[in-house]
N, C-alpha and C positions, 0 to 999 in steps of 0.2 A: 752527764747523763744526756743522751740523745734525745732531742724532741719525737714524740709519737706522730706518725703520720696516720691519716684517716684513710680507710680501704680507697678512697676516690682518688687521692695522691699516690698512693702506691701503685693503683694501676696506670695511672700516668706517666710515672716516672719509669714503670717498665715497659711502655708502649715505646719511650723515646730511646730507649736502649737496644730495640729491635733492628734499629738502620740508622746511618748516622744522615741520612736525609729529612728524616722526622725531624717535625719542630711545631712548638706551642703557636697559635696563631697569633698571640700578643707578642710574639717574638721575631726576629729574624730568623730564619733559616741557614741551618749549618752546613756545607757542604765540601765534599773531598778536592773538588776541582780548585783551580787556581782563579783569582779575580784581576784585572787589570784597572788600575785608576783611570778615572775618565779626564782627571786633569782638573773636574771642579769639586772645591772641599763640597760645595751645597748640595751635589749631586750626590759624590762619593755617601756622605752620611746618610742619604736615604738608601742607599743599597744593599742589600746584605753581602757581605764579606768588603764593604768599600769600594766598590768599584763593578766593572762590568763581568759577567761570570763567563768563563770558556767552557765549552765543553757542552752548550746547550743553546736554544733557539731564542734568541732576542728580536722582538718585532717593534721596528719603529714607523707609528702610524703620521704621515703627513698630509696636509690638505694639497698639496702638489708638490712637485721636486723642485730643487733650488733654493731650497730656504734656509739652508745652514746644515742639514742633515748630515753631509760627509764631514764637512767640518767640525761638527761635534766629534767626530771619531777621532780627529787629528792627533791628539795627546796618547791616544790607546795604540793607533798603528804605528807611530813613533816609538812607543817603548817595546812593540814584539821584535824579536829575534831578526836581525837584518840579513840572515840567511836565508829566511823562509818568505815564499811569494804571498802576494796579497791578490786575491782574486775579487775581480769586478764583472758580476754575471748579469747580463741583461741591463746594465745602466740604460736610463734614460738619454743621456747624453755622450759621445765618446770621451775619452778623459782627456784634461787639459796637463801636458806633462808641465810646463810652466810653472802649474798650481801645485803639483806635488814636488817641484823642485823647490818651490816656497817655501814647503812644508819640511823641506831637508830630509824629504823620502826618495828612495833610487827609484827612479821610474822603470829601471831592470827588473824590480821586483814584482811590478805590476803584470797580471794575466787579464786580458780584458778580452770577454767570452761574449758574442752576441749569436746563440743559436737561432735559426728560425723557426723552429717550432719548439712550443712550451714544453712537450716530454723530453726535449732533448737536455733543454736547461733544468728540469726537474733531475734526470738522471746524471748531468754532469755535477749538480750542487752535492747530490747524495754519494757519487765518488770520490769528489773532494773533500768530503768530510770523515768520509770511511778510509781515505788514504791518511788524513792526519797530517800531512806535510807540509801545509798551507797555516800561515799565521791566522789570517784572517779572509773570510768569505763575505762578501758584501752583495747581495742577492736581492732584485728588483723581480717581483712576480706579483701578477693580477691579472685575473681572478685565481685562484689556486685553491682546490679541494683541502677540507682538513683532513683526509685520510694522506694526504701528501706531506702537510705540516708533521703530522706524526711520524712517517718514515724518516722525514729530514732531522727532525728532534732526535729521534731515536738513533740516528747515523751520528748527530754531533757528539752524543754522548759517549763514544767510543774514541775522542781526541780531545786534544787541548785547543781546540781551533775558536778562534773568536769569531761568531757568527750570527750576522744581523740580515733582518729581511725587512725590507722598506714597503709597506704598502699603506694603500689608502686609508683615511679616517671613517671612511664608511664602513669599513668592517670590524670597529670598536666592540659591537656587542655581537660578533659571530664569537663562536667556541674557540679556544686555541689551545695549544698544547704548551706554547712559549711558555718559559720560564719567567720571563721579564717582557712586560708590553708600555711602552711610552707612547703618549700623545705629543706629537710637536706642532707648534704652532710660532709663527714669526710675529714681531710687535713693532709698531712703527718705531720706536727708539731703535730699532736695530737689534736688541735683543731677541732671544730665542724663549719661549715660555713651555717646558716640560711637565706634563702629567703624568704622576705614572697610576696606570690602570690597572696594572699586574704585579706584582712582586712576591717573593718568599718571605711573607711576613704581614704585619698588619698593613690597613689601607692608610693610604698616602693622601690626605685632605687637602693639601695646600699645592698650588702652583710654585714649580722651581723656576726663576728666571735668571739666564746664565749671558752677560753683556759681551765678555769677553774669554777667549781669543774669536769669538765669530766674526768681531767687527773688525780684528786686525787687517791691514792691508798689505800688502807685500813688500812697500818699502822698506820693511824692517829686514828685509833678507838682503845680507851682505855677499857680493860676488867675491870670487878668490881673483886676487890680482893675475895677471897674463903677461908673459912674456911677448910683447907686439915688435914685428921689425919694421925697420923704419922705411916708410914708403918710398919706392923709387921716383927720384924726381923725372919730371917729364922730358923727351930728347928731341931737339927740333928733327923734323921730318923734310925731306925733299924728295920729290919726283925721280923715279929712276931713270926715266925715259921722256924726252919732251912730248908736250900733247900735241896731236895731229891738228893741224890748221883744220 
């Protein structure tokens, strides 16, 4: 015999059946889009779908650039299809090819865009997301209007592109359409402290500390052997004509 349900329970169940993106506040939201593992078990456990969601806006809030925010994405970028480009839009520094090689990522996949005008950067981001041919878009933009964030989030939903925006921590209290927002902070030990300030699910009340591979060095990278020609031995030389007195 089935257990009778109250009117409230029946209404809740019927609402959840309206659309696959609806969820209860006490549970992780389910969505049809793919997710890509972050490479960190502790972080995956706190994300709906056990990884970075594709086809949505993800915000990473940092106190300043260079604290390990890109290295945090290393595993996910390495997991994306090797034939699809990775776009770096308005990064604060020029990409370091040696670093990408150390991560075993083909530098030929990188598209480095640095538009002179902010509106050109917004336009480029929207077209990249609508096209859907890129594996990931990493976008550094500040300041940026909420209306533009909404347009980019909407454009991202038409593809399975990994879409990260790097923004300053000062915007934490501002409204954002992002499906996932994380605050990042470096620690003296070299670890990276993550606080999930928005996700499709219950509130995350604890800090996640990631120690590796954020602190790994490039010494772990092994170069392939190469055939080297034996250098030619130096030959003695003489003057073709005597020097004039």
